[in-house]
C-alpha positions as a Markdown table, in Angstrom:
| # | Residue | x | y | z |
|---|---|---|---|---|
| 1 | Met | 1.6 | 5.7 | 14.7 |
| 2 | Tyr | 0.7 | 9.2 | 15.7 |
| 3 | Leu | -1.2 | 8.0 | 18.8 |
| 4 | Glu | 1.7 | 5.8 | 19.8 |
| 5 | Lys | 4.0 | 8.8 | 19.5 |
| 6 | Arg | 1.7 | 10.6 | 22.0 |
| 7 | Gly | 1.9 | 7.8 | 24.5 |
| 8 | Val | -1.4 | 6.0 | 23.6 |
| 9 | Pro | -0.7 | 2.3 | 23.1 |
| 10 | Thr | -1.6 | 1.0 | 19.6 |
| 11 | Ser | -1.2 | -2.1 | 17.5 |
| 12 | Thr | 0.0 | -1.2 | 14.1 |
| 13 | Val | -1.0 | -3.8 | 11.5 |
| 14 | Val | 0.6 | -4.2 | 8.1 |
| 15 | Ser | 0.4 | -6.8 | 5.5 |
| 16 | Thr | 3.5 | -8.6 | 4.3 |
| 17 | Ala | 3.6 | -6.5 | 1.1 |
| 18 | Phe | 3.9 | -3.3 | 3.2 |
| 19 | Leu | 6.2 | -4.5 | 6.0 |
| 20 | Thr | 9.2 | -2.6 | 4.6 |
| 21 | His | 7.1 | 0.5 | 4.1 |
| 22 | Gly | 5.8 | 0.2 | 7.7 |
| 23 | His | 9.4 | 0.1 | 9.1 |
| 24 | Leu | 10.4 | 3.1 | 6.9 |
| 25 | Ala | 7.3 | 5.1 | 8.0 |
| 26 | Ala | 8.1 | 4.3 | 11.7 |
| 27 | Lys | 11.7 | 5.4 | 11.1 |
| 28 | Asn | 10.7 | 8.6 | 9.5 |
| 29 | Leu | 8.6 | 9.4 | 12.5 |
| 30 | Gln | 11.6 | 8.6 | 14.8 |
| 31 | Met | 9.8 | 5.5 | 16.1 |
| 32 | Glu | 12.2 | 2.8 | 14.9 |
| 33 | Ala | 11.2 | 0.5 | 17.9 |
| 34 | Leu | 7.4 | 0.6 | 16.9 |
| 35 | Pro | 6.3 | -3.1 | 16.9 |
| 36 | Leu | 4.4 | -4.1 | 13.8 |
| 37 | Leu | 1.8 | -6.9 | 13.5 |
| 38 | Val | 2.2 | -8.6 | 10.2 |
| 39 | Val | -0.7 | -10.3 | 8.4 |
| 40 | Pro | -0.6 | -12.2 | 5.1 |
| 41 | His | -1.2 | -10.3 | 1.8 |
| 42 | Pro | -3.6 | -9.8 | 0.1 |
| 43 | Leu | -6.5 | -9.3 | 2.4 |
| 44 | Asn | -9.1 | -8.2 | -0.1 |
| 45 | Asp | -10.0 | -11.7 | -1.2 |
| 46 | Leu | -10.7 | -13.1 | 2.3 |
| 47 | Thr | -14.2 | -14.1 | 3.1 |
| 48 | Pro | -15.9 | -12.8 | 6.3 |
| 49 | Asp | -15.2 | -16.1 | 8.0 |
| 50 | Glu | -11.5 | -16.0 | 7.0 |
| 51 | Val | -11.2 | -12.4 | 8.3 |
| 52 | Arg | -12.7 | -13.6 | 11.7 |
| 53 | Glu | -10.1 | -16.5 | 11.7 |
| 54 | Leu | -7.3 | -14.0 | 11.0 |
| 55 | Ala | -8.6 | -11.7 | 13.8 |
| 56 | Arg | -8.7 | -14.6 | 16.3 |
| 57 | Ala | -5.1 | -15.4 | 15.3 |
| 58 | Ala | -4.0 | -11.8 | 15.7 |
| 59 | Tyr | -5.9 | -11.1 | 19.0 |
| 60 | Pro | -3.2 | -12.3 | 21.4 |
| 61 | Val | -0.5 | -10.1 | 19.8 |
| 62 | Val | -2.8 | -7.1 | 19.7 |
| 63 | Ile | -3.4 | -7.4 | 23.4 |
| 64 | Glu | 0.3 | -7.8 | 24.1 |
| 65 | Gln | 1.0 | -4.6 | 22.1 |
| 66 | Leu | -1.8 | -2.6 | 23.7 |
| 67 | Thr | -0.9 | -3.6 | 27.2 |
| 68 | Gly | 2.9 | -3.6 | 26.8 |
| 69 | Gln | 3.1 | -7.2 | 28.1 |
| 70 | Gly | 6.0 | -9.3 | 27.0 |
| 71 | Ala | 8.9 | -8.4 | 24.8 |
| 72 | Gln | 8.0 | -6.3 | 21.8 |
| 73 | Ala | 9.7 | -7.7 | 18.7 |
| 74 | Pro | 10.2 | -5.3 | 15.8 |
| 75 | His | 7.5 | -7.2 | 14.0 |
| 76 | Thr | 5.4 | -10.2 | 14.8 |
| 77 | Gln | 4.0 | -12.5 | 12.1 |
| 78 | Val | 0.4 | -13.6 | 12.7 |
| 79 | Asn | 0.0 | -17.4 | 12.8 |
| 80 | Phe | -2.4 | -17.5 | 9.9 |
| 81 | Thr | -2.0 | -19.2 | 6.5 |
| 82 | His | -3.7 | -17.3 | 3.6 |
| 83 | Pro | -6.4 | -19.6 | 2.1 |
| 84 | Ala | -4.8 | -19.3 | -1.3 |
| 85 | Ser | -1.6 | -20.8 | 0.1 |
| 86 | Arg | -3.5 | -23.6 | 1.8 |
| 87 | His | -4.9 | -24.7 | -1.6 |
| 88 | His | -1.5 | -24.5 | -3.1 |
| 89 | Thr | 0.1 | -26.7 | -0.3 |
| 90 | Gly | -2.9 | -28.9 | 0.2 |
| 91 | Glu | -3.4 | -27.6 | 3.8 |
| 92 | Val | -7.0 | -27.7 | 4.8 |
| 93 | Ser | -8.4 | -25.2 | 7.4 |
| 94 | Ala | -10.0 | -26.6 | 10.5 |
């Protein structure tokens, strides 16, 4: 957030569990409009392959945030279903 405040484009990533904290931190730094990239929580149990899958899903949003292309929503959810949720719903990864 500090780099963004100095005019350096950033992509601020938070997990769903810390979304409210991310918005409050941005507000405390007078950066209410800081767009956040939201990933599923928790991350610590992802395998290296699942982390790569998450990174591929997040990549387009990161590029948009770094280049200022497109409308910047207050937060953007990454299109990635946590593997634990897949097993719960019966969804199988490709």
